[in-house]
PDB file of N, CA, C and O in Angstrom:
ATOM      1  N   MET A   1      22.779 -19.386  -2.974  1.00  0.00           N
ATOM      2  CA  MET A   1      21.685 -20.215  -2.689  1.00  0.00           C
ATOM      3  C   MET A   1      21.295 -18.683  -0.966  1.00  0.00           C
ATOM      4  O   MET A   1      20.237 -18.058  -1.035  1.00  0.00           O
ATOM      5  N   ARG A   2      21.725 -18.558  -0.428  1.00  0.00           N
ATOM      6  CA  ARG A   2      21.302 -17.670   0.846  1.00  0.00           C
ATOM      7  C   ARG A   2      21.007 -16.879   0.677  1.00  0.00           C
ATOM      8  O   ARG A   2      20.047 -16.605   1.398  1.00  0.00           O
ATOM      9  N   ASP A   3      21.377 -15.839  -0.234  1.00  0.00           N
ATOM     10  CA  ASP A   3      21.564 -14.219  -1.027  1.00  0.00           C
ATOM     11  C   ASP A   3      19.968 -14.780  -1.382  1.00  0.00           C
ATOM     12  O   ASP A   3      19.065 -14.174  -0.807  1.00  0.00           O
ATOM     13  N   GLU A   4      19.685 -15.616  -2.063  1.00  0.00           N
ATOM     14  CA  GLU A   4      18.477 -16.074  -2.766  1.00  0.00           C
ATOM     15  C   GLU A   4      17.394 -16.071  -1.434  1.00  0.00           C
ATOM     16  O   GLU A   4      16.381 -15.381  -1.543  1.00  0.00           O
ATOM     17  N   ILE A   5      17.591 -16.737  -0.363  1.00  0.00           N
ATOM     18  CA  ILE A   5      16.373 -16.653   0.369  1.00  0.00           C
ATOM     19  C   ILE A   5      16.221 -15.513   0.840  1.00  0.00           C
ATOM     20  O   ILE A   5      15.077 -15.064   0.911  1.00  0.00           O
ATOM     21  N   MET A   6      17.639 -14.530   1.410  1.00  0.00           N
ATOM     22  CA  MET A   6      17.324 -13.709   1.969  1.00  0.00           C
ATOM     23  C   MET A   6      16.917 -12.513   0.943  1.00  0.00           C
ATOM     24  O   MET A   6      16.928 -11.473   1.601  1.00  0.00           O
ATOM     25  N   ASP A   7      16.562 -12.247  -0.413  1.00  0.00           N
ATOM     26  CA  ASP A   7      15.832 -11.864  -0.753  1.00  0.00           C
ATOM     27  C   ASP A   7      14.573 -11.844  -0.507  1.00  0.00           C
ATOM     28  O   ASP A   7      13.908 -10.888  -0.108  1.00  0.00           O
ATOM     29  N   ALA A   8      14.103 -13.311  -0.836  1.00  0.00           N
ATOM     30  CA  ALA A   8      12.813 -14.147  -0.841  1.00  0.00           C
ATOM     31  C   ALA A   8      12.388 -13.180   0.194  1.00  0.00           C
ATOM     32  O   ALA A   8      11.606 -12.257  -0.030  1.00  0.00           O
ATOM     33  N   GLN A   9      13.276 -13.587   2.047  1.00  0.00           N
ATOM     34  CA  GLN A   9      12.934 -12.756   2.631  1.00  0.00           C
ATOM     35  C   GLN A   9      12.521 -11.397   3.305  1.00  0.00           C
ATOM     36  O   GLN A   9      11.608 -11.113   4.080  1.00  0.00           O
ATOM     37  N   ASN A  10      13.664 -10.559   2.647  1.00  0.00           N
ATOM     38  CA  ASN A  10      13.300  -9.231   1.966  1.00  0.00           C
ATOM     39  C   ASN A  10      11.532  -8.522   1.297  1.00  0.00           C
ATOM     40  O   ASN A  10      10.617  -7.755   1.598  1.00  0.00           O
ATOM     41  N   SER A  11      11.978  -9.432   0.287  1.00  0.00           N
ATOM     42  CA  SER A  11      10.647  -8.997   0.023  1.00  0.00           C
ATOM     43  C   SER A  11       9.388  -9.677  -0.074  1.00  0.00           C
ATOM     44  O   SER A  11       8.669  -9.362  -1.023  1.00  0.00           O
ATOM     45  N   SER A  12       8.867 -10.812   0.969  1.00  0.00           N
ATOM     46  CA  SER A  12       8.206 -10.820   1.415  1.00  0.00           C
ATOM     47  C   SER A  12       7.723  -9.606   2.847  1.00  0.00           C
ATOM     48  O   SER A  12       6.593  -9.184   3.094  1.00  0.00           O
ATOM     49  N   GLN A  13       8.938  -9.318   3.532  1.00  0.00           N
ATOM     50  CA  GLN A  13       8.635  -8.826   4.814  1.00  0.00           C
ATOM     51  C   GLN A  13       8.313  -7.105   4.022  1.00  0.00           C
ATOM     52  O   GLN A  13       7.425  -6.489   4.611  1.00  0.00           O
ATOM     53  N   MET A  14       8.893  -6.418   2.908  1.00  0.00           N
ATOM     54  CA  MET A  14       8.512  -5.441   2.079  1.00  0.00           C
ATOM     55  C   MET A  14       7.140  -5.314   2.107  1.00  0.00           C
ATOM     56  O   MET A  14       6.704  -4.383   2.783  1.00  0.00           O
ATOM     57  N   GLN A  15       5.989  -6.359   1.266  1.00  0.00           N
ATOM     58  CA  GLN A  15       4.870  -6.874   0.406  1.00  0.00           C
ATOM     59  C   GLN A  15       3.954  -6.444   1.969  1.00  0.00           C
ATOM     60  O   GLN A  15       3.068  -5.595   2.066  1.00  0.00           O
ATOM     61  N   SER A  16       4.574  -7.438   3.207  1.00  0.00           N
ATOM     62  CA  SER A  16       3.972  -7.793   4.191  1.00  0.00           C
ATOM     63  C   SER A  16       3.596  -6.300   4.151  1.00  0.00           C
ATOM     64  O   SER A  16       2.530  -5.842   3.739  1.00  0.00           O
ATOM     65  N   ASN A  17       4.974  -5.398   4.803  1.00  0.00           N
ATOM     66  CA  ASN A  17       4.670  -3.597   4.898  1.00  0.00           C
ATOM     67  C   ASN A  17       4.277  -3.428   4.450  1.00  0.00           C
ATOM     68  O   ASN A  17       3.357  -2.991   5.142  1.00  0.00           O
ATOM     69  N   LEU A  18       3.902  -3.284   3.237  1.00  0.00           N
ATOM     70  CA  LEU A  18       2.364  -2.610   2.221  1.00  0.00           C
ATOM     71  C   LEU A  18       1.684  -2.838   2.526  1.00  0.00           C
ATOM     72  O   LEU A  18       1.221  -2.244   3.500  1.00  0.00           O
ATOM     73  N   VAL A  19       1.048  -3.892   1.951  1.00  0.00           N
ATOM     74  CA  VAL A  19      -0.200  -4.825   2.752  1.00  0.00           C
ATOM     75  C   VAL A  19      -0.357  -4.022   4.201  1.00  0.00           C
ATOM     76  O   VAL A  19      -1.362  -3.381   3.894  1.00  0.00           O
ATOM     77  N   LYS A  20      -0.118  -3.677   5.338  1.00  0.00           N
ATOM     78  CA  LYS A  20      -0.144  -3.439   6.294  1.00  0.00           C
ATOM     79  C   LYS A  20      -0.536  -1.639   6.118  1.00  0.00           C
ATOM     80  O   LYS A  20      -1.596  -1.200   6.563  1.00  0.00           O
ATOM     81  N   ASP A  21       0.160  -1.026   5.639  1.00  0.00           N
ATOM     82  CA  ASP A  21      -0.289  -0.239   5.038  1.00  0.00           C
ATOM     83  C   ASP A  21      -0.854   0.618   4.447  1.00  0.00           C
ATOM     84  O   ASP A  21      -1.020   1.824   4.632  1.00  0.00           O
ATOM     85  N   ILE A  22      -1.222  -0.264   3.521  1.00  0.00           N
ATOM     86  CA  ILE A  22      -2.628  -0.177   2.406  1.00  0.00           C
ATOM     87  C   ILE A  22      -3.967  -0.315   3.401  1.00  0.00           C
ATOM     88  O   ILE A  22      -4.798   0.591   3.331  1.00  0.00           O
ATOM     89  N   LEU A  23      -4.191  -1.390   4.296  1.00  0.00           N
ATOM     90  CA  LEU A  23      -5.224  -1.556   5.054  1.00  0.00           C
ATOM     91  C   LEU A  23      -5.380  -1.018   5.862  1.00  0.00           C
ATOM     92  O   LEU A  23      -6.521  -1.270   6.249  1.00  0.00           O
ATOM     93  N   ASN A  24      -4.569   0.193   6.948  1.00  0.00           N
ATOM     94  CA  ASN A  24      -4.428   0.921   7.667  1.00  0.00           C
ATOM     95  C   ASN A  24      -5.023   2.005   7.213  1.00  0.00           C
ATOM     96  O   ASN A  24      -5.554   2.724   8.059  1.00  0.00           O
ATOM     97  N   ASN A  25      -5.107   2.489   5.486  1.00  0.00           N
ATOM     98  CA  ASN A  25      -4.885   3.846   4.683  1.00  0.00           C
ATOM     99  C   ASN A  25      -6.593   3.638   4.559  1.00  0.00           C
ATOM    100  O   ASN A  25      -7.404   4.420   5.054  1.00  0.00           O
ATOM    101  N   ILE A  26      -6.919   2.493   3.841  1.00  0.00           N
ATOM    102  CA  ILE A  26      -7.516   1.949   3.454  1.00  0.00           C
ATOM    103  C   ILE A  26      -9.199   1.774   4.867  1.00  0.00           C
ATOM    104  O   ILE A  26     -10.381   1.698   4.533  1.00  0.00           O
ATOM    105  N   GLU A  27      -8.670   1.765   6.262  1.00  0.00           N
ATOM    106  CA  GLU A  27      -9.272   1.200   7.328  1.00  0.00           C
ATOM    107  C   GLU A  27      -9.342   2.662   7.396  1.00  0.00           C
ATOM    108  O   GLU A  27     -10.534   2.925   7.241  1.00  0.00           O
ATOM    109  N   ASN A  28      -8.447   4.141   7.603  1.00  0.00           N
ATOM    110  CA  ASN A  28      -8.916   5.085   8.039  1.00  0.00           C
ATOM    111  C   ASN A  28      -9.961   6.053   6.682  1.00  0.00           C
ATOM    112  O   ASN A  28     -10.886   6.832   6.911  1.00  0.00           O
ATOM    113  N   LEU A  29      -9.448   5.685   5.435  1.00  0.00           N
ATOM    114  CA  LEU A  29     -10.141   6.133   4.208  1.00  0.00           C
ATOM    115  C   LEU A  29     -12.113   5.955   5.201  1.00  0.00           C
ATOM    116  O   LEU A  29     -12.877   6.642   5.878  1.00  0.00           O
ATOM    117  N   TYR A  30     -12.045   5.019   4.801  1.00  0.00           N
ATOM    118  CA  TYR A  30     -13.404   4.618   5.407  1.00  0.00           C
ATOM    119  C   TYR A  30     -14.213   5.174   6.423  1.00  0.00           C
ATOM    120  O   TYR A  30     -15.404   4.941   6.632  1.00  0.00           O
ATOM    121  N   ARG A  31     -13.535   5.852   6.969  1.00  0.00           N
ATOM    122  CA  ARG A  31     -14.255   6.657   8.132  1.00  0.00           C
ATOM    123  C   ARG A  31     -14.323   8.260   7.575  1.00  0.00           C
ATOM    124  O   ARG A  31     -15.021   9.128   8.100  1.00  0.00           O
ATOM    125  N   VAL A  32     -13.484   8.452   6.447  1.00  0.00           N
ATOM    126  CA  VAL A  32     -13.959  10.070   5.879  1.00  0.00           C
ATOM    127  C   VAL A  32     -14.314   9.895   4.763  1.00  0.00           C
ATOM    128  O   VAL A  32     -14.515  11.047   4.381  1.00  0.00           O
ATOM    129  N   SER A  33     -14.546   9.228   3.924  1.00  0.00           N
ATOM    130  CA  SER A  33     -14.981   8.787   1.939  1.00  0.00           C
ATOM    131  C   SER A  33     -16.024   8.290   2.188  1.00  0.00           C
ATOM    132  O   SER A  33     -16.388   7.763   3.239  1.00  0.00           O
ATOM    133  N   SER A  34     -16.527   8.418   1.302  1.00  0.00           N
ATOM    134  CA  SER A  34     -17.708   7.773   1.006  1.00  0.00           C
ATOM    135  C   SER A  34     -17.764   5.981   0.525  1.00  0.00           C
ATOM    136  O   SER A  34     -16.859   5.552  -0.191  1.00  0.00           O
ATOM    137  N   GLU A  35     -18.863   5.071   0.979  1.00  0.00           N
ATOM    138  CA  GLU A  35     -18.623   3.619   0.956  1.00  0.00           C
ATOM    139  C   GLU A  35     -18.701   3.191  -0.608  1.00  0.00           C
ATOM    140  O   GLU A  35     -18.534   1.990  -0.818  1.00  0.00           O
ATOM    141  N   ARG A  36     -19.006   4.280  -2.070  1.00  0.00           N
ATOM    142  CA  ARG A  36     -18.696   3.915  -2.976  1.00  0.00           C
ATOM    143  C   ARG A  36     -17.007   4.410  -3.293  1.00  0.00           C
ATOM    144  O   ARG A  36     -16.335   3.593  -3.924  1.00  0.00           O
ATOM    145  N   GLU A  37     -16.554   5.286  -3.008  1.00  0.00           N
ATOM    146  CA  GLU A  37     -15.180   5.625  -3.215  1.00  0.00           C
ATOM    147  C   GLU A  37     -14.375   3.833  -2.158  1.00  0.00           C
ATOM    148  O   GLU A  37     -13.509   3.063  -2.573  1.00  0.00           O
ATOM    149  N   ILE A  38     -14.771   3.809  -1.466  1.00  0.00           N
ATOM    150  CA  ILE A  38     -14.285   3.120  -0.685  1.00  0.00           C
ATOM    151  C   ILE A  38     -14.325   1.474  -1.366  1.00  0.00           C
ATOM    152  O   ILE A  38     -13.326   0.802  -1.618  1.00  0.00           O
ATOM    153  N   THR A  39     -15.665   1.086  -1.560  1.00  0.00           N
ATOM    154  CA  THR A  39     -15.611  -0.137  -2.313  1.00  0.00           C
ATOM    155  C   THR A  39     -15.214  -0.190  -3.603  1.00  0.00           C
ATOM    156  O   THR A  39     -15.359  -1.318  -4.076  1.00  0.00           O
ATOM    157  N   LYS A  40     -14.702   0.729  -4.460  1.00  0.00           N
ATOM    158  CA  LYS A  40     -13.787   0.744  -5.521  1.00  0.00           C
ATOM    159  C   LYS A  40     -12.248   0.864  -5.551  1.00  0.00           C
ATOM    160  O   LYS A  40     -11.642   0.919  -6.622  1.00  0.00           O
ATOM    161  N   ILE A  41     -11.509   0.913  -4.119  1.00  0.00           N
ATOM    162  CA  ILE A  41     -10.330   1.074  -3.472  1.00  0.00           C
ATOM    163  C   ILE A  41     -10.659  -0.463  -2.859  1.00  0.00           C
ATOM    164  O   ILE A  41      -9.948  -1.071  -3.659  1.00  0.00           O
ATOM    165  N   GLN A  42     -10.964  -1.030  -2.404  1.00  0.00           N
ATOM    166  CA  GLN A  42     -11.008  -1.767  -2.163  1.00  0.00           C
ATOM    167  C   GLN A  42     -11.218  -3.291  -3.060  1.00  0.00           C
ATOM    168  O   GLN A  42     -10.585  -4.213  -2.548  1.00  0.00           O
ATOM    169  N   THR A  43     -11.712  -3.523  -3.839  1.00  0.00           N
ATOM    170  CA  THR A  43     -12.123  -4.052  -5.336  1.00  0.00           C
ATOM    171  C   THR A  43     -11.110  -3.971  -5.808  1.00  0.00           C
ATOM    172  O   THR A  43     -10.868  -5.127  -6.157  1.00  0.00           O
ATOM    173  N   GLU A  44      -9.812  -3.007  -6.239  1.00  0.00           N
ATOM    174  CA  GLU A  44      -8.767  -2.591  -7.177  1.00  0.00           C
ATOM    175  C   GLU A  44      -7.601  -3.133  -6.137  1.00  0.00           C
ATOM    176  O   GLU A  44      -6.605  -3.632  -6.661  1.00  0.00           O
ATOM    177  N   PHE A  45      -7.669  -3.061  -4.602  1.00  0.00           N
ATOM    178  CA  PHE A  45      -6.799  -3.844  -4.157  1.00  0.00           C
ATOM    179  C   PHE A  45      -6.902  -5.316  -4.411  1.00  0.00           C
ATOM    180  O   PHE A  45      -5.878  -5.844  -4.845  1.00  0.00           O
ATOM    181  N   LEU A  46      -7.926  -6.056  -4.225  1.00  0.00           N
ATOM    182  CA  LEU A  46      -8.275  -7.183  -3.924  1.00  0.00           C
ATOM    183  C   LEU A  46      -7.233  -7.761  -5.422  1.00  0.00           C
ATOM    184  O   LEU A  46      -6.314  -8.580  -5.408  1.00  0.00           O
ATOM    185  N   ARG A  47      -7.708  -7.113  -6.409  1.00  0.00           N
ATOM    186  CA  ARG A  47      -6.968  -7.627  -8.172  1.00  0.00           C
ATOM    187  C   ARG A  47      -5.341  -7.339  -8.114  1.00  0.00           C
ATOM    188  O   ARG A  47      -4.585  -8.170  -8.618  1.00  0.00           O
ATOM    189  N   VAL A  48      -4.830  -6.183  -7.508  1.00  0.00           N
ATOM    190  CA  VAL A  48      -3.310  -5.974  -7.554  1.00  0.00           C
ATOM    191  C   VAL A  48      -2.655  -7.054  -6.249  1.00  0.00           C
ATOM    192  O   VAL A  48      -1.548  -7.478  -6.579  1.00  0.00           O
ATOM    193  N   PHE A  49      -2.983  -7.415  -5.269  1.00  0.00           N
ATOM    194  CA  PHE A  49      -3.173  -8.293  -4.106  1.00  0.00           C
ATOM    195  C   PHE A  49      -2.919  -9.761  -4.732  1.00  0.00           C
ATOM    196  O   PHE A  49      -1.852 -10.363  -4.610  1.00  0.00           O
ATOM    197  N   HIS A  50      -4.084 -10.267  -5.442  1.00  0.00           N
ATOM    198  CA  HIS A  50      -3.937 -11.267  -6.144  1.00  0.00           C
ATOM    199  C   HIS A  50      -3.202 -11.276  -7.109  1.00  0.00           C
ATOM    200  O   HIS A  50      -3.279 -12.425  -7.544  1.00  0.00           O
ATOM    201  N   THR A  51      -2.313 -10.527  -7.920  1.00  0.00           N
ATOM    202  CA  THR A  51      -1.520 -10.680  -9.119  1.00  0.00           C
ATOM    203  C   THR A  51      -0.044 -11.317  -8.844  1.00  0.00           C
ATOM    204  O   THR A  51       0.771 -11.864  -9.588  1.00  0.00           O
ATOM    205  N   LYS A  52      -0.062 -10.850  -6.738  1.00  0.00           N
ATOM    206  CA  LYS A  52       1.290 -10.820  -6.144  1.00  0.00           C
ATOM    207  C   LYS A  52       2.626 -10.216  -6.848  1.00  0.00           C
ATOM    208  O   LYS A  52       3.751 -10.715  -6.881  1.00  0.00           O
ATOM    209  N   ASP A  53       2.189  -9.059  -7.369  1.00  0.00           N
ATOM    210  CA  ASP A  53       3.398  -8.595  -8.312  1.00  0.00           C
ATOM    211  C   ASP A  53       3.921  -7.635  -7.548  1.00  0.00           C
ATOM    212  O   ASP A  53       2.964  -6.877  -7.386  1.00  0.00           O
ATOM    213  N   LEU A  54       5.285  -6.958  -6.688  1.00  0.00           N
ATOM    214  CA  LEU A  54       5.354  -6.010  -5.764  1.00  0.00           C
ATOM    215  C   LEU A  54       5.186  -4.979  -6.264  1.00  0.00           C
ATOM    216  O   LEU A  54       4.631  -4.039  -5.695  1.00  0.00           O
ATOM    217  N   LYS A  55       5.563  -4.955  -7.247  1.00  0.00           N
ATOM    218  CA  LYS A  55       6.044  -3.163  -8.733  1.00  0.00           C
ATOM    219  C   LYS A  55       4.411  -3.229  -8.831  1.00  0.00           C
ATOM    220  O   LYS A  55       4.143  -2.134  -8.337  1.00  0.00           O
ATOM    221  N   GLN A  56       3.462  -3.677  -9.077  1.00  0.00           N
ATOM    222  CA  GLN A  56       1.612  -3.040  -8.817  1.00  0.00           C
ATOM    223  C   GLN A  56       0.852  -2.323  -7.379  1.00  0.00           C
ATOM    224  O   GLN A  56       0.040  -1.426  -7.148  1.00  0.00           O
ATOM    225  N   LEU A  57       1.831  -3.528  -6.442  1.00  0.00           N
ATOM    226  CA  LEU A  57       1.449  -3.469  -5.209  1.00  0.00           C
ATOM    227  C   LEU A  57       1.742  -2.311  -4.912  1.00  0.00           C
ATOM    228  O   LEU A  57       0.888  -1.425  -4.955  1.00  0.00           O
ATOM    229  N   GLU A  58       3.448  -1.994  -4.422  1.00  0.00           N
ATOM    230  CA  GLU A  58       4.032  -0.395  -5.047  1.00  0.00           C
ATOM    231  C   GLU A  58       3.072   0.635  -5.976  1.00  0.00           C
ATOM    232  O   GLU A  58       2.332   1.013  -5.067  1.00  0.00           O
ATOM    233  N   ARG A  59       2.823   0.997  -6.586  1.00  0.00           N
ATOM    234  CA  ARG A  59       2.236   1.643  -7.213  1.00  0.00           C
ATOM    235  C   ARG A  59       0.520   1.931  -6.980  1.00  0.00           C
ATOM    236  O   ARG A  59       0.120   3.089  -7.100  1.00  0.00           O
ATOM    237  N   PHE A  60      -0.317   0.985  -6.691  1.00  0.00           N
ATOM    238  CA  PHE A  60      -1.335   1.190  -5.725  1.00  0.00           C
ATOM    239  C   PHE A  60      -1.348   1.397  -4.351  1.00  0.00           C
ATOM    240  O   PHE A  60      -2.413   1.692  -3.808  1.00  0.00           O
ATOM    241  N   HIS A  61      -0.036   1.255  -3.525  1.00  0.00           N
ATOM    242  CA  HIS A  61       0.375   1.569  -1.897  1.00  0.00           C
ATOM    243  C   HIS A  61       0.381   3.676  -2.209  1.00  0.00           C
ATOM    244  O   HIS A  61      -0.045   4.601  -1.516  1.00  0.00           O
ATOM    245  N   ARG A  62       1.336   3.615  -4.051  1.00  0.00           N
ATOM    246  CA  ARG A  62       1.316   5.618  -3.942  1.00  0.00           C
ATOM    247  C   ARG A  62       0.552   5.862  -4.300  1.00  0.00           C
ATOM    248  O   ARG A  62       0.799   7.030  -4.603  1.00  0.00           O
ATOM    249  N   GLN A  63      -0.696   5.627  -4.670  1.00  0.00           N
ATOM    250  CA  GLN A  63      -2.097   5.916  -5.430  1.00  0.00           C
ATOM    251  C   GLN A  63      -2.689   6.346  -4.550  1.00  0.00           C
ATOM    252  O   GLN A  63      -3.082   7.492  -4.334  1.00  0.00           O
ATOM    253  N   LEU A  64      -2.847   4.840  -3.624  1.00  0.00           N
ATOM    254  CA  LEU A  64      -3.951   5.288  -2.456  1.00  0.00           C
ATOM    255  C   LEU A  64      -3.321   6.165  -1.464  1.00  0.00           C
ATOM    256  O   LEU A  64      -4.063   7.020  -0.980  1.00  0.00           O
ATOM    257  N   ASP A  65      -1.900   6.123  -0.994  1.00  0.00           N
ATOM    258  CA  ASP A  65      -1.488   7.457  -0.185  1.00  0.00           C
ATOM    259  C   ASP A  65      -1.732   8.853  -1.004  1.00  0.00           C
ATOM    260  O   ASP A  65      -1.790   9.878  -0.324  1.00  0.00           O
ATOM    261  N   ILE A  66      -1.875   8.952  -2.389  1.00  0.00           N
ATOM    262  CA  ILE A  66      -2.250  10.457  -2.909  1.00  0.00           C
ATOM    263  C   ILE A  66      -3.577  10.803  -2.276  1.00  0.00           C
ATOM    264  O   ILE A  66      -3.887  11.969  -2.032  1.00  0.00           O
ATOM    265  N   ILE A  67      -4.543   9.522  -1.952  1.00  0.00           N
ATOM    266  CA  ILE A  67      -6.122   9.696  -1.781  1.00  0.00           C
ATOM    267  C   ILE A  67      -5.842  10.372  -0.580  1.00  0.00           C
ATOM    268  O   ILE A  67      -5.994  11.578  -0.386  1.00  0.00           O
ATOM    269  N   ALA A  68      -5.347   9.373   0.367  1.00  0.00           N
ATOM    270  CA  ALA A  68      -5.455   9.390   1.816  1.00  0.00           C
ATOM    271  C   ALA A  68      -4.986  10.834   1.913  1.00  0.00           C
ATOM    272  O   ALA A  68      -5.540  11.514   2.777  1.00  0.00           O
ATOM    273  N   GLU A  69      -4.017  11.431   1.134  1.00  0.00           N
ATOM    274  CA  GLU A  69      -3.403  12.500   1.386  1.00  0.00           C
ATOM    275  C   GLU A  69      -4.839  13.572   1.316  1.00  0.00           C
ATOM    276  O   GLU A  69      -5.387  13.839   2.385  1.00  0.00           O
ATOM    277  N   GLY A  70      -5.145  13.892   0.599  1.00  0.00           N
ATOM    278  CA  GLY A  70      -5.979  14.553  -0.020  1.00  0.00           C
ATOM    279  C   GLY A  70      -7.394  14.491   1.249  1.00  0.00           C
ATOM    280  O   GLY A  70      -8.153  15.438   1.451  1.00  0.00           O
ATOM    281  N   TYR A  71      -7.464  13.094   1.990  1.00  0.00           N
ATOM    282  CA  TYR A  71      -8.435  13.063   3.219  1.00  0.00           C
ATOM    283  C   TYR A  71      -7.694  13.612   4.482  1.00  0.00           C
ATOM    284  O   TYR A  71      -8.143  13.644   5.628  1.00  0.00           O
ATOM    285  N   ARG A  72      -6.548  14.012   4.074  1.00  0.00           N
ATOM    286  CA  ARG A  72      -5.363  13.850   5.556  1.00  0.00           C
ATOM    287  C   ARG A  72      -6.003  12.703   6.364  1.00  0.00           C
ATOM    288  O   ARG A  72      -6.644  12.908   7.395  1.00  0.00           O
ATOM    289  N   ALA A  73      -5.795  11.523   5.848  1.00  0.00           N
ATOM    290  CA  ALA A  73      -5.649  10.293   6.146  1.00  0.00           C
ATOM    291  C   ALA A  73      -4.878   8.858   5.538  1.00  0.00           C
ATOM    292  O   ALA A  73      -5.267   7.838   4.970  1.00  0.00           O
ATOM    293  N   GLN A  74      -3.781   9.313   5.924  1.00  0.00           N
ATOM    294  CA  GLN A  74      -2.764   8.931   5.931  1.00  0.00           C
ATOM    295  C   GLN A  74      -1.844   7.771   6.979  1.00  0.00           C
ATOM    296  O   GLN A  74      -1.288   8.252   7.966  1.00  0.00           O
ATOM    297  N   ALA A  75      -1.710   6.143   6.696  1.00  0.00           N
ATOM    298  CA  ALA A  75      -1.591   5.765   7.608  1.00  0.00           C
ATOM    299  C   ALA A  75      -0.368   6.058   8.468  1.00  0.00           C
ATOM    300  O   ALA A  75      -0.147   7.254   8.655  1.00  0.00           O
ATOM    301  N   VAL A  76       0.599   5.042   9.112  1.00  0.00           N
ATOM    302  CA  VAL A  76       1.695   5.285   9.780  1.00  0.00           C
ATOM    303  C   VAL A  76       2.294   4.627   8.459  1.00  0.00           C
ATOM    304  O   VAL A  76       1.590   4.097   7.599  1.00  0.00           O
ATOM    305  N   TYR A  77       3.550   4.716   8.411  1.00  0.00           N
ATOM    306  CA  TYR A  77       4.480   3.897   7.160  1.00  0.00           C
ATOM    307  C   TYR A  77       4.664   3.689   8.236  1.00  0.00           C
ATOM    308  O   TYR A  77       4.353   4.139   9.339  1.00  0.00           O
ATOM    309  N   HIS A  78       5.820   2.124   7.372  1.00  0.00           N
ATOM    310  CA  HIS A  78       5.926   1.376   8.486  1.00  0.00           C
ATOM    311  C   HIS A  78       7.553   1.426   7.221  1.00  0.00           C
ATOM    312  O   HIS A  78       7.487   2.206   6.272  1.00  0.00           O
ATOM    313  N   ASN A  79       8.828   0.550   7.401  1.00  0.00           N
ATOM    314  CA  ASN A  79       9.870   1.226   6.739  1.00  0.00           C
ATOM    315  C   ASN A  79      10.106   0.074   5.571  1.00  0.00           C
ATOM    316  O   ASN A  79      10.706  -1.000   5.628  1.00  0.00           O
ATOM    317  N   ILE A  80       9.302   0.812   4.346  1.00  0.00           N
ATOM    318  CA  ILE A  80       9.339   0.201   2.798  1.00  0.00           C
ATOM    319  C   ILE A  80       9.961   0.513   2.021  1.00  0.00           C
ATOM    320  O   ILE A  80       9.890  -0.068   0.938  1.00  0.00           O
ATOM    321  N   GLY A  81      10.650   1.333   2.172  1.00  0.00           N
ATOM    322  CA  GLY A  81      11.923   2.411   1.339  1.00  0.00           C
ATOM    323  C   GLY A  81      11.684   3.450   1.021  1.00  0.00           C
ATOM    324  O   GLY A  81      12.274   4.072   0.137  1.00  0.00           O
ATOM    325  N   HIS A  82      10.402   3.993   1.948  1.00  0.00           N
ATOM    326  CA  HIS A  82      10.480   5.856   0.958  1.00  0.00           C
ATOM    327  C   HIS A  82       9.769   5.868   2.347  1.00  0.00           C
ATOM    328  O   HIS A  82       9.198   5.019   3.031  1.00  0.00           O
ATOM    329  N   GLN A  83      10.190   7.858   2.527  1.00  0.00           N
ATOM    330  CA  GLN A  83      10.072   8.194   3.675  1.00  0.00           C
ATOM    331  C   GLN A  83       8.519   8.758   3.860  1.00  0.00           C
ATOM    332  O   GLN A  83       7.718   8.592   2.939  1.00  0.00           O
ATOM    333  N   PRO A  84       8.188   9.325   4.889  1.00  0.00           N
ATOM    334  CA  PRO A  84       7.235   9.883   4.897  1.00  0.00           C
ATOM    335  C   PRO A  84       6.410  11.424   4.774  1.00  0.00           C
ATOM    336  O   PRO A  84       6.827  12.157   5.671  1.00  0.00           O
ATOM    337  N   GLY A  85       5.577  11.970   4.091  1.00  0.00           N
ATOM    338  CA  GLY A  85       5.338  12.925   3.209  1.00  0.00           C
ATOM    339  C   GLY A  85       5.583  13.230   1.775  1.00  0.00           C
ATOM    340  O   GLY A  85       5.226  14.040   0.919  1.00  0.00           O
ATOM    341  N   LYS A  86       6.393  12.160   1.922  1.00  0.00           N
ATOM    342  CA  LYS A  86       6.983  12.132   0.175  1.00  0.00           C
ATOM    343  C   LYS A  86       6.349  10.860  -0.967  1.00  0.00           C
ATOM    344  O   LYS A  86       6.280   9.635  -1.074  1.00  0.00           O
ATOM    345  N   SER A  87       5.964  12.136  -1.693  1.00  0.00           N
ATOM    346  CA  SER A  87       5.102  11.088  -2.491  1.00  0.00           C
ATOM    347  C   SER A  87       5.804  10.004  -3.404  1.00  0.00           C
ATOM    348  O   SER A  87       6.736  10.711  -3.789  1.00  0.00           O
ATOM    349  N   CYS A  88       6.035   8.658  -4.087  1.00  0.00           N
ATOM    350  CA  CYS A  88       6.646   7.916  -4.199  1.00  0.00           C
ATOM    351  C   CYS A  88       5.982   7.699  -5.794  1.00  0.00           C
ATOM    352  O   CYS A  88       6.604   6.963  -6.560  1.00  0.00           O
ATOM    353  N   ILE A  89       4.757   8.332  -6.247  1.00  0.00           N
ATOM    354  CA  ILE A  89       4.136   8.123  -7.891  1.00  0.00           C
ATOM    355  C   ILE A  89       5.393   8.591  -8.489  1.00  0.00           C
ATOM    356  O   ILE A  89       6.126   9.570  -8.349  1.00  0.00           O
ATOM    357  N   SER A  90       5.367   7.459  -9.253  1.00  0.00           N
ATOM    358  CA  SER A  90       6.410   7.808 -10.674  1.00  0.00           C
ATOM    359  C   SER A  90       5.356   8.002 -12.097  1.00  0.00           C
ATOM    360  O   SER A  90       5.845   8.249 -13.199  1.00  0.00           O
TER     361      SER A  90
END
């Protein structure tokens, strides 16, 4: 039982850090990208967020990171299981 609680807490913390990084990336992109592109990104983020699927959220985060790299608008990473500067796209 204790392990299940710890796993749930870790998963929740991981999701929280992913969401923070995604929102920071969206905010940074807002400064350098078109409104149309930001609207598409926000809509997709909300769709993925509402699924509550951590794998989909991680995938979206990796894809957004690539977009942000192109604009040099990446967010500062939290400890979410990957290293800054290394792409996690699979």
